[in-house]
C-alpha positions in Angstrom: 56.4 238.5 -39.8 55.9 234.4 -39.2 53.4 234.3 -41.8 55.7 236.1 -44.6 58.4 234.2 -43.7 56.6 230.7 -44.1 54.8 232.0 -47.2 58.6 232.7 -48.6 59.9 229.0 -47.6 57.0 227.8 -49.2 58.4 229.2 -52.8 59.8 227.2 -55.1 62.5 229.2 -55.8 63.3 230.2 -51.8 66.3 228.2 -51.6 68.0 229.1 -54.5 67.6 232.9 -53.4 69.0 232.0 -50.4 71.9 230.4 -51.5 72.8 233.6 -53.8 72.6 235.6 -50.7 75.1 233.1 -48.8 77.3 233.5 -51.4 77.0 237.1 -51.6 77.7 237.3 -47.7 81.0 235.0 -47.9 82.2 237.1 -50.5 81.5 240.2 -48.4 83.1 238.7 -45.2 86.4 237.6 -46.7 87.0 240.7 -47.8 86.0 242.7 -44.6 87.9 242.9 -41.1 86.6 239.5 -40.6 88.4 237.7 -43.1 90.5 236.1 -40.4 87.5 235.0 -38.3 86.1 233.4 -41.7 89.4 231.8 -42.4 89.7 230.3 -39.0 85.9 229.0 -39.3 86.4 227.0 -42.1 89.8 225.6 -41.2 88.2 224.3 -37.7 89.8 221.1 -36.9 86.8 218.4 -36.2 88.0 214.9 -35.2 85.9 211.7 -35.0 87.3 208.8 -33.4 86.3 205.4 -32.2 89.4 203.4 -31.1 92.0 203.4 -33.5 89.7 204.6 -36.1 90.0 208.5 -36.9 88.5 210.9 -39.1 90.2 214.5 -38.5 89.5 217.3 -41.3 89.0 220.7 -41.1 85.0 221.8 -41.1 85.5 222.9 -44.6 86.2 219.3 -45.7 83.3 218.1 -43.3 81.2 220.1 -45.2 82.3 219.2 -48.6 82.7 215.5 -48.1 79.8 214.8 -45.3 77.0 217.3 -45.8 77.3 217.3 -49.1 76.7 213.1 -49.2 73.5 213.9 -47.9 72.7 216.2 -50.8 73.9 213.8 -53.2 71.7 211.3 -51.1 68.5 213.3 -52.0 70.1 213.5 -55.7 70.0 209.9 -55.7 66.2 209.8 -54.1 65.0 212.0 -56.9 66.8 210.5 -59.5 65.4 206.7 -58.7 61.8 208.5 -58.2 61.9 210.1 -62.0 63.2 206.8 -63.5 60.2 204.7 -61.6 57.5 207.1 -61.9 58.5 210.6 -63.4 59.8 212.0 -66.2 62.3 209.8 -66.9 60.3 206.7 -67.0 58.9 207.7 -70.3 61.7 206.7 -72.7 60.3 209.3 -75.6 60.7 212.5 -73.2 64.2 211.5 -72.2 65.7 212.1 -75.7 65.7 216.0 -76.4 66.8 216.5 -72.2 69.2 214.0 -72.7 70.4 215.5 -75.9 70.8 218.6 -74.2 72.6 217.2 -71.6 75.4 215.4 -73.2 75.9 218.8 -75.0 75.8 221.2 -72.2 78.5 219.0 -70.5 80.7 218.1 -73.8 81.1 221.4 -75.3 82.1 223.4 -71.9 84.8 220.9 -71.1 86.3 221.2 -74.6 86.5 224.8 -74.3 88.1 224.7 -71.1 90.6 222.0 -72.3 91.2 224.3 -75.4 92.1 227.4 -73.2 94.2 225.3 -70.9 95.8 222.7 -73.2 99.2 223.8 -72.3 99.1 223.4 -68.5 98.8 219.6 -67.2 98.0 221.0 -63.8 95.1 223.3 -64.7 93.8 220.4 -67.3 92.4 218.6 -63.9 89.7 221.3 -63.9 88.0 220.5 -67.0 84.9 219.3 -65.7 84.0 222.1 -63.6 82.4 224.1 -66.1 80.4 221.1 -67.0 77.9 221.3 -64.0 74.4 223.0 -63.7 73.1 224.7 -60.6 69.3 223.5 -60.2 68.4 225.2 -57.3 70.1 228.3 -58.9 68.5 227.9 -62.4 65.0 227.5 -61.0 65.6 230.8 -58.4 66.2 232.6 -61.4 63.1 230.8 -63.3 60.6 231.5 -60.6 61.5 235.1 -60.9 59.3 235.1 -63.9 56.5 233.7 -62.2 53.4 232.3 -63.6 54.4 232.8 -67.2 56.6 230.2 -67.6 55.0 226.9 -69.2 55.2 223.6 -67.3 56.9 222.2 -69.9 59.7 224.5 -69.9 60.2 223.9 -66.2 59.9 220.2 -66.8 62.5 220.2 -69.6 64.9 222.5 -67.1 64.3 219.9 -64.4 65.0 217.0 -66.4 68.2 218.5 -68.1 69.8 218.8 -64.4 68.7 215.5 -63.3 71.0 214.0 -66.5 73.6 216.8 -65.6 73.7 215.5 -62.2 74.3 212.0 -63.2 77.2 212.9 -65.5 78.8 214.7 -62.5 78.5 211.7 -60.2 79.9 209.6 -63.1 82.8 212.2 -63.7 83.6 212.4 -59.7 83.6 208.5 -59.7 85.8 207.9 -62.5 88.4 210.9 -62.6 88.4 212.5 -59.0 88.9 209.8 -56.8 92.1 209.5 -55.1 94.4 206.0 -54.3 92.5 203.1 -53.5 92.4 201.3 -50.3 91.0 197.8 -51.0 90.3 197.0 -47.5 88.0 200.2 -47.0 86.5 199.8 -50.6 85.7 196.1 -49.5 83.9 197.2 -46.3 81.8 199.7 -48.7 81.2 197.0 -51.0 80.0 194.4 -48.7 77.3 197.1 -47.3 75.5 196.7 -50.5 74.4 193.1 -50.3 73.2 194.2 -46.7 71.2 197.4 -48.5 69.8 195.0 -51.3 68.5 192.4 -49.0 66.8 195.0 -46.6 65.0 196.1 -49.8 64.1 192.8 -51.1 62.3 192.0 -47.7 60.3 195.5 -47.9 62.4 197.0 -44.7 60.1 200.2 -44.4 62.0 201.8 -41.7 64.4 204.4 -42.4 67.1 203.9 -39.5 68.5 200.7 -40.7 69.3 202.2 -43.9 71.2 205.0 -42.4 73.0 203.1 -40.3 74.7 201.1 -43.1 74.7 204.1 -45.0 77.0 206.0 -42.4 79.1 202.9 -42.2 79.4 203.0 -46.3 80.3 206.6 -46.0 83.1 206.3 -43.7 84.6 203.4 -45.7 84.3 204.9 -48.9 86.1 208.0 -47.3 88.9 206.0 -46.1 89.1 204.1 -49.5 90.0 206.9 -51.9 86.5 206.8 -53.7 84.8 210.2 -53.2 82.7 209.8 -50.0 79.7 211.9 -51.3 79.0 208.9 -53.8 77.8 206.5 -50.7 74.9 208.9 -50.7 73.6 208.1 -54.5 74.3 204.6 -53.9 72.6 204.6 -50.6 69.6 206.4 -52.4 69.2 203.4 -54.9 68.4 200.9 -52.2 65.7 202.9 -50.5 62.3 201.4 -51.6 60.0 203.4 -53.1 56.7 201.1 -52.3 56.7 198.4 -49.6 53.4 196.1 -49.6 52.9 196.2 -45.6 52.8 199.9 -45.4 50.9 202.8 -46.8 52.9 205.8 -48.6 56.3 205.4 -50.0 59.5 205.5 -47.8 61.5 207.2 -50.6 58.8 210.2 -51.0 59.1 210.5 -47.5 62.7 210.8 -46.9 62.9 212.9 -50.0 60.3 215.1 -48.4 61.8 215.6 -45.2 65.1 216.1 -46.5 64.3 219.0 -49.1 64.0 221.8 -46.5 67.3 220.6 -44.7 69.3 220.6 -48.1 67.7 223.4 -49.3 68.2 225.9 -46.3 71.0 224.4 -44.6 73.4 222.3 -46.3 73.5 224.2 -49.3 73.4 227.7 -48.3 76.4 226.6 -46.0 78.2 224.9 -48.6 77.7 228.3 -50.4 78.9 230.3 -47.4 82.1 227.7 -46.7 83.3 227.9 -50.6 82.4 231.1 -52.2 85.0 233.3 -49.9 86.9 234.6 -52.4 89.3 237.1 -51.5 89.2 240.0 -54.1 91.9 242.2 -52.6 94.9 242.1 -54.6 93.3 240.6 -57.5 94.5 242.0 -60.8 93.4 241.6 -64.5 96.0 239.1 -65.0 95.0 236.6 -62.4 91.0 237.8 -63.7 92.1 236.4 -67.1 94.4 233.3 -66.1 93.4 230.3 -68.4 91.6 228.7 -65.8 89.0 231.4 -64.5 88.6 232.5 -68.1 88.3 228.7 -69.5 85.6 228.0 -66.6 83.6 231.4 -67.4 83.8 230.7 -71.2 82.9 227.0 -70.8 79.9 228.0 -68.5 78.5 231.3 -70.4 79.1 230.1 -73.9 79.7 226.3 -73.5 76.4 225.4 -72.0 74.1 227.6 -74.5 76.2 226.5 -77.5 76.2 222.8 -76.3 72.7 222.5 -75.1 71.0 224.8 -77.9 73.2 223.1 -80.6 72.3 219.5 -79.7 68.7 220.0 -79.0 68.6 221.4 -82.7 70.2 218.7 -84.0 68.1 216.1 -82.4 65.1 218.0 -83.8 66.6 218.5 -87.2 67.4 214.8 -87.4 64.0 213.7 -86.1 65.6 212.0 -83.1 63.6 214.2 -80.8 60.8 216.9 -81.0 60.0 220.0 -79.2 57.6 219.9 -75.9 54.3 221.2 -76.8 54.3 225.0 -75.6 58.1 225.5 -75.9 59.8 227.5 -78.9 63.3 227.9 -80.0 63.8 231.3 -78.0 63.1 229.7 -74.9 65.2 226.6 -75.4 68.2 229.2 -76.0 67.1 230.9 -72.9 66.9 228.0 -70.9 70.5 226.7 -72.1 72.1 230.2 -70.8 70.2 229.5 -67.7 71.9 226.0 -67.5 75.3 228.0 -67.5 74.6 228.7 -63.8 76.9 225.9 -62.4 77.6 227.5 -58.9 77.0 224.6 -56.2 78.4 221.5 -58.4 81.3 223.6 -60.1 82.3 224.8 -56.8 82.5 221.0 -55.4 84.1 219.7 -59.0 86.8 222.3 -58.3 87.3 221.4 -55.0 88.0 218.0 -56.2 89.8 219.0 -59.1 92.9 220.7 -57.5 92.8 219.8 -53.7 95.2 217.0 -54.4 97.6 219.0 -56.6 99.8 220.4 -54.1 100.5 223.2 -56.0 100.2 227.0 -54.5 98.3 228.4 -57.8 98.3 232.0 -58.6 94.7 231.6 -59.7 91.4 230.8 -58.1 88.9 229.0 -60.0 85.8 230.6 -58.4 86.4 233.4 -60.1 85.4 232.1 -63.4 82.9 229.9 -61.5 81.2 233.3 -60.1 81.3 235.1 -63.0 80.3 232.5 -65.7 77.5 231.5 -63.6 76.6 235.5 -62.7 76.5 236.1 -66.9 74.6 233.2 -67.7 71.9 234.1 -65.0 71.5 237.4 -66.1 71.4 236.3 -70.0 69.1 233.6 -69.4 66.8 235.6 -67.4 66.7 238.4 -70.2 66.5 236.0 -73.0 63.3 234.1 -71.2 61.6 237.6 -70.0 61.4 238.2 -73.7 60.4 235.1 -75.2 57.9 234.1 -72.9 54.3 234.7 -73.0 53.3 238.4 -71.6 50.5 236.6 -69.7 50.2 233.8 -67.1 49.7 230.2 -69.2 47.8 227.6 -68.1 50.2 224.8 -66.0 52.7 227.4 -65.1 55.3 226.9 -62.9 54.3 227.3 -59.7 50.5 228.0 -60.4 47.8 226.1 -58.2 47.4 222.3 -59.3 
């Protein structure tokens, strides 16, 4: 039993499957006699106080603002490693996934805006269908096993990295509140300290994490979304230090993968996916907000990613990776419509400050659009991939 569990946890897509399970569990609990207990859980008040400094939030916001900062820290570490040594270090390999990510963010947002044009409050959710959930997408891709070419997996991961960068920029520019200059100044003062430690080759992680925690608290009070502190901190973690073997950045990335994949993201899914379905009629399900999100994820992603890739190759700005075909690109574009985690996160930012008791639930559109995209992407890839295992396939031994 223990050996089987260890083997499951080693699978690349295991965390994505756990994410699915926790989302389904949240929906079941929210529509069962345990619904009141679920509401009590996510609304549980949690307070941290040091003298006159106080952070008081319900547990849901501690998860969304606190634990998700750790997720964004891991995203930042992965991004820095890819730029320094990985797929993003070669400019020629960045063009096609870069174009795909632009199309995959722009077209879904435009579809959402077109459907919700006459509602100023609803328009705040324009970025919700622009995101891709890499854990979910890789989980679905992993179900196809060794038939998946390595080039296809690399393409999907690279698109998702660009997508994460776009989401970070969107959050910073469009989903920050009223600014506190004092708190923002404290957060800004942390940056030269982090830079100095990086330049001096400090390899111990504790000083970085301590300053990062101060920067997170300051950004939480500043009005700039606190999760961005995780990305900024990651940029200063050294990838190599002359005085020590190994890589501080890679070590931290390795240590965090399990905690984020099997702890933070499943907890986030459980806390945010609990949609009460009782009493929801056709009118609520077809409200322009969930409808715009569903159309953006399912239609916008495939149109944007496939269309921009085709245009880039047609204009000779990029070329298809060796071993990949257009049907595989199309299936991957569909798979990128699974926007669960980041879409839920942006949705919470988009509507938490409106103060309006809205008659719809954006989570309906996120779950419906992600489900349709995942099923359609899986079927297209299953039909378009080779019937036998390919050399260098995702998940095959190195």
